[in-house]
C-alpha positions, 0 to 999 in steps of 0.5 A: 413416642419420637417419630423421624420421618423419611424422605419418602413419607415427607413426599407424600405429606407435601403432595398435593392429592395426599397432604390435606388428609394426612397433615389433619391426621397427624395434627390430631394425634399429636394434639391427643397424644402427650407423649408424641414428637415428629421429627422432620430430619434435616437431610430428608428435606434436602432429599424433598427439597431438592427434587421439588425445586428441580421439579419446578425448575423444570415447569419453569415455576419459582415454587411449589405448592409442595415446597410450601407445605414442606416449609409448613412442616418444617415448623409444625414438626420438630426440625431435626438439624445435622451435626458433625457428631451425626454425620460421623455416625452415619459415616459409621453407620455407612461403612458397617453395613457396606462391609457386612454386604448389606449396602443401602445405596450406590458406593458413591452416594452420599446414603441419605438412609445412614444419615438419617439413622444416625439423626434417629439415634441421637434422638432416640426415635423410630424412623417412619418409613415405607421400606423398614427392611432397608433400615433394619440393616442401620440398625434403628427402630422403624415403623411402616408408614402405611400402618402406622397411618391406617392404625391412627385412623382407624384410633381416631376414627378419621372419616375417609379414606387416606 
């Protein structure tokens, strides 16, 4: 199984309130499952990092625990770099859903979801997200983050609530 993390999921994994139990869950699942690869897409790193930096700057902080966590995630997960073919596929997906009347963002927005979908297609991965319907327009396989993490917690007999 090849899982590609969406920005919202990464945000939760980096949040001080949730990070410890969710990362523990991921680490345990990876340790126990031979055929699982978790990707941190560069576009999701960018989307989350820019908000974490904005927050840190707004609060006169040089960094934050959340920024440190996303750096650690880039070491724990397989970092999925952007390249020209992926960006071109993202542009094609964006145009296709826009012409079908199913836009995933404002017409002037970069639309990271189209780029993330292209990254997932490149590695034949499943996007792990809170918004599976949103990605269905992009014709990429998805898994709901809440359902997946609850399933893993039950399977691994994780104690405590996630």
